[in-house]
C-alpha positions as CSV (number, residue, x, y, z in Angstrom):
1,M,3.1,20.1,-128.0
2,K,3.7,19.1,-124.4
3,I,6.8,17.2,-125.4
4,I,8.7,20.3,-126.3
5,P,8.4,22.1,-122.8
6,Q,9.2,18.8,-121.1
7,T,12.3,18.4,-123.3
8,I,13.4,21.9,-122.6
9,L,12.9,21.5,-118.8
10,T,14.8,18.2,-118.9
11,A,17.7,19.9,-120.8
12,L,17.8,22.7,-118.3
13,V,18.0,20.3,-115.4
14,I,20.7,18.2,-117.1
15,L,22.7,21.3,-118.1
16,S,22.5,23.2,-114.8
17,P,25.9,23.9,-113.2
18,D,24.9,21.9,-110.1
19,C,24.5,18.8,-112.4
20,F,28.0,19.3,-113.9
21,Y,29.6,19.5,-110.4
22,G,27.3,17.2,-108.5
23,Q,27.3,19.7,-105.6
24,T,25.4,22.9,-104.7
25,S,27.2,26.3,-104.7
26,F,27.1,27.9,-101.3
27,T,28.6,30.5,-98.9
28,A,29.3,30.0,-95.2
29,R,31.3,31.0,-92.2
30,M,33.9,28.5,-91.2
31,V,35.0,28.4,-87.6
32,N,38.4,26.6,-87.2
33,T,39.4,26.2,-83.6
34,I,42.7,24.8,-82.6
35,K,43.3,24.1,-78.9
36,G,40.8,27.0,-78.1
37,T,42.3,29.5,-80.6
38,E,39.5,30.4,-83.0
39,R,40.0,31.5,-86.7
40,V,37.0,32.5,-88.7
41,Y,37.0,32.2,-92.5
42,N,34.4,33.3,-95.1
43,L,33.9,30.3,-97.4
44,Q,32.6,30.3,-100.9
45,S,32.2,27.2,-103.0
46,D,31.0,26.8,-106.6
47,G,30.7,23.0,-106.1
48,K,34.0,22.5,-107.7
49,K,36.5,25.0,-106.3
50,Y,36.3,26.9,-103.0
51,R,37.8,29.9,-101.4
52,Y,38.5,31.0,-97.9
53,D,38.9,34.7,-97.0
54,F,40.3,35.5,-93.6
55,E,42.1,38.2,-91.6
56,E,44.7,37.4,-89.0
57,S,46.8,39.9,-87.0
58,G,45.5,42.7,-89.3
59,M,46.7,40.9,-92.4
60,K,44.2,39.7,-95.1
61,G,44.5,36.4,-96.8
62,I,42.7,34.4,-99.4
63,V,43.1,30.7,-100.1
64,I,41.6,29.4,-103.4
65,V,41.5,25.6,-103.7
66,D,41.0,23.6,-106.9
67,P,41.0,20.0,-105.8
68,E,40.4,18.6,-109.3
69,N,43.7,20.1,-110.5
70,N,45.5,19.6,-107.2
71,K,46.2,23.3,-107.0
72,T,46.0,25.8,-104.1
73,A,46.6,29.5,-104.5
74,I,47.4,31.5,-101.4
75,L,46.9,35.3,-101.9
76,M,48.1,38.2,-99.8
77,P,45.8,41.0,-101.2
78,D,47.6,43.9,-99.4
79,E,50.9,43.0,-101.0
80,K,49.3,41.6,-104.2
81,Y,51.3,38.4,-103.9
82,V,50.2,34.9,-104.8
83,H,51.9,31.6,-104.0
84,F,50.8,28.4,-105.9
85,T,51.2,25.0,-104.3
86,S,49.7,21.5,-104.5
87,T,46.6,20.8,-102.3
88,T,48.7,18.3,-100.3
89,S,51.7,20.6,-99.6
90,R,52.3,21.5,-96.0
91,T,51.5,25.1,-96.6
92,S,48.2,24.2,-98.3
93,L,47.2,21.7,-95.6
94,M,47.9,24.3,-92.8
95,N,45.5,26.7,-94.5
96,D,42.7,24.2,-95.5
97,P,41.0,22.0,-92.9
98,Y,39.1,20.1,-95.6
99,Q,42.1,19.0,-97.6
100,S,43.9,18.3,-94.4
101,F,41.1,15.9,-93.4
102,L,41.2,14.1,-96.8
103,Y,45.0,13.8,-96.4
104,T,44.7,12.4,-92.9
105,K,41.8,10.1,-93.9
106,A,44.0,8.3,-96.4
107,R,46.5,7.4,-93.6
108,F,44.2,5.9,-90.9
109,E,41.5,3.4,-90.4
110,E,38.1,4.8,-91.5
111,K,34.7,3.8,-90.1
112,N,31.5,5.1,-91.5
113,T,29.1,5.4,-88.6
114,G,25.9,6.4,-90.4
115,K,24.2,9.7,-91.2
116,E,23.4,12.8,-89.1
117,M,22.0,16.2,-89.8
118,V,24.4,19.1,-89.4
119,S,23.1,22.7,-90.0
120,G,20.1,21.3,-91.8
121,F,22.1,19.1,-94.2
122,E,22.3,15.3,-94.2
123,C,25.9,14.2,-93.6
124,D,27.8,11.0,-93.7
125,K,29.6,10.7,-90.3
126,T,33.1,9.2,-90.4
127,E,35.5,8.3,-87.6
128,L,39.2,7.9,-88.1
129,Y,41.2,5.5,-85.9
130,D,44.9,5.2,-85.1
131,S,45.8,1.8,-83.5
132,G,42.2,1.4,-82.3
133,K,41.9,4.9,-80.8
134,K,39.5,7.4,-82.3
135,I,41.3,10.5,-83.4
136,I,39.0,12.4,-85.7
137,T,35.2,12.5,-86.3
138,A,33.9,14.2,-89.4
139,W,30.6,15.0,-91.0
140,H,30.5,15.4,-94.8
141,S,27.5,16.6,-96.9
142,S,27.2,15.0,-100.3
143,E,24.8,17.7,-101.4
144,L,27.3,20.5,-100.8
145,G,30.3,18.3,-101.5
146,F,32.0,19.6,-98.4
147,L,33.0,18.8,-94.9
148,L,30.5,20.6,-92.5
149,K,32.1,19.6,-89.2
150,M,35.1,17.9,-87.8
151,T,36.4,17.3,-84.3
152,D,40.0,16.3,-83.5
153,N,39.6,14.0,-80.6
154,R,43.4,14.1,-79.7
155,Y,43.2,17.7,-78.6
156,E,40.8,19.6,-76.3
157,N,38.7,22.3,-77.9
158,T,39.9,21.5,-81.5
159,Y,37.3,21.5,-84.2
160,M,36.1,22.9,-87.5
161,E,32.5,23.8,-88.2
162,L,30.6,25.6,-91.0
163,R,27.9,28.0,-89.9
164,D,25.4,30.3,-91.7
165,I,25.4,28.0,-94.8
166,K,23.6,29.7,-97.7
167,P,23.1,27.8,-100.9
168,G,23.2,30.1,-104.0
169,S,25.2,30.9,-107.1
170,I,28.8,32.1,-106.8
171,D,30.6,34.5,-109.2
172,K,33.3,32.5,-111.0
173,V,35.6,35.5,-111.0
174,L,36.2,34.9,-107.2
175,F,38.3,31.9,-108.2
176,S,40.6,33.8,-110.6
177,I,43.9,35.4,-109.7
178,P,44.0,39.1,-110.5
179,G,46.5,40.0,-113.2
180,D,48.4,42.5,-111.1
181,Y,49.5,39.9,-108.5
182,T,53.1,38.8,-108.4
183,E,53.9,35.1,-108.0
184,V,56.2,34.4,-105.0
185,D,57.7,31.4,-103.3
186,E,56.6,30.0,-100.0
187,R,58.7,32.6,-98.1
188,M,56.6,35.3,-99.9
C-alpha cells in the first residue's frame, strides 16, 4: 500500500510546472540604471516566458518575452496597441536587459568566474571581455532561469538588478495579448 502514495508523490513532482520548465516562477522589481538614469520594471516570470511592466513619462508599457519562440510583444495599454518583434531585434533588445545580455554574450569572450549569492540565490558569475578588457559582469540564477544582476563596466553607474524576488505561481493569462489590441508596426 505504501507504493501507491510514493508513486503519486513521484508523479506530482515529475509533472509539476517547475519540472517542465526547469525554473521557478517568480515576481520581482527590476532596476535598470543607464548612466545614472533609473528605470524600474515589475517583472513576472513563469519559468518559460517573462513580462516587464513599466511606466515612463506617464505612459504605461508592457513587454512580454517568449525566448523559446524568439518572440517579443511590446504593448501600449493606454492605446491598446501591440507590436511583435523577434527577441534579437533592436526594439526588443532596448526594452529587455536579459536578452540584450545574451545577445552581447555571443559576441565577446566569456569567462565563468565561479558562483556567488545574489538576493539569496546562488548565481553563476560571468565576465565578458573585448580585446582583453572586461566590459560586462553578470550573475545568472539557474534556479530562476534568469539574470539577477549585471554591471556594464564601460559606463559609470550602469547596471541592472532584480530586487524583492518572490518565488510563486504566475497566472498564465499575463502572457496573453488581449483580443481588443491592434497590431502596429515599430512606429506604433
